[in-house]
C-alpha positions in Angstrom: 0.0 0.0 -0.1 1.3 3.4 -0.9 2.2 5.7 2.0 1.4 9.2 0.8 3.7 11.0 3.4 6.6 8.9 2.4 6.1 7.4 -1.0 5.5 10.5 -3.1 8.6 12.7 -3.5 10.0 15.3 -5.8 12.6 14.2 -8.3 14.9 16.9 -6.8 14.6 15.4 -3.4 15.2 11.9 -4.7 18.4 13.2 -6.5 19.7 14.9 -3.4 18.9 11.9 -1.0 19.1 8.9 -3.4 21.2 6.8 -1.0 18.4 7.3 1.7 15.8 6.4 -0.8 17.5 3.2 -1.9 17.7 2.1 1.7 13.9 2.9 2.1 13.1 1.1 -1.1 15.0 -2.1 0.0 13.4 -2.1 3.5 9.8 -1.2 2.7 9.5 -2.9 -0.8 7.1 -0.1 -1.7 7.6 2.0 -4.7 8.1 5.8 -4.6 6.3 8.0 -7.0 8.7 10.8 -8.2 7.0 14.2 -9.2 8.2 16.9 -11.5 6.4 20.3 -11.0 3.9 18.5 -8.7 2.8 15.9 -11.1 3.7 12.2 -11.1 6.5 11.6 -13.5 8.1 8.2 -12.6 8.0 5.4 -10.2 11.1 4.0 -8.5 11.0 0.6 -7.0 13.4 -2.1 -5.5 14.4 -4.6 -8.0 13.2 -7.6 -6.0 9.8 -6.0 -5.6 9.6 -5.3 -9.3 10.5 -8.9 -10.1 7.6 -10.0 -7.8 5.3 -7.8 -9.9 6.5 -9.4 -13.2 6.1 -12.9 -11.7 2.5 -12.0 -10.7 1.8 -10.6 -14.2 3.2 -13.7 -15.8 0.8 -15.9 -13.8 -2.2 -13.7 -14.6 -1.3 -13.0 -18.3 -0.3 -15.7 -20.7 1.2 -13.1 -23.0 3.5 -11.8 -20.2 4.6 -15.4 -19.3 5.4 -16.0 -23.0 7.3 -12.7 -23.3 9.4 -13.6 -20.2 10.0 -17.0 -21.5 11.2 -15.8 -24.9 13.4 -13.2 -23.1 15.0 -16.0 -21.0 15.6 -18.1 -24.1 17.2 -15.1 -25.9 19.5 -14.5 -22.9 20.5 -18.1 -22.7 18.6 -18.7 -19.4 17.0 -21.9 -20.6 17.7 -25.6 -21.1 16.6 -28.0 -23.8 13.4 -30.0 -22.8 15.2 -33.3 -23.1 17.8 -32.2 -20.5 15.1 -30.8 -18.2 13.1 -33.9 -18.2 16.0 -36.2 -17.8 17.1 -34.4 -14.7 13.6 -34.2 -13.4 13.0 -37.9 -13.8 16.4 -38.7 -12.2 15.7 -36.5 -9.2 12.4 -38.3 -8.6 13.6 -41.8 -9.5 11.1 -42.1 -12.4 13.5 -44.0 -14.7 16.0 -46.7 -13.8 
């Protein structure tokens, strides 16, 4: 849940106190809305909390799950299905 007294800050304040904000982001896991001239301009979030959002989106949206899977494949973060199933079966003693 957004805390209006802490989670909405000007970009200028964020620039001046970025170290403090990074500690806050890591501890609270809440995003901070950055404003420019009093209007929301950007959202800054802890990487772990952002990954959690991506994971939730992937479970809810088939398109997001496919997008993440394709990105993983492009970046070499995948294994051939044959290798995966061989390891899976070996771990569970399904093949002798």
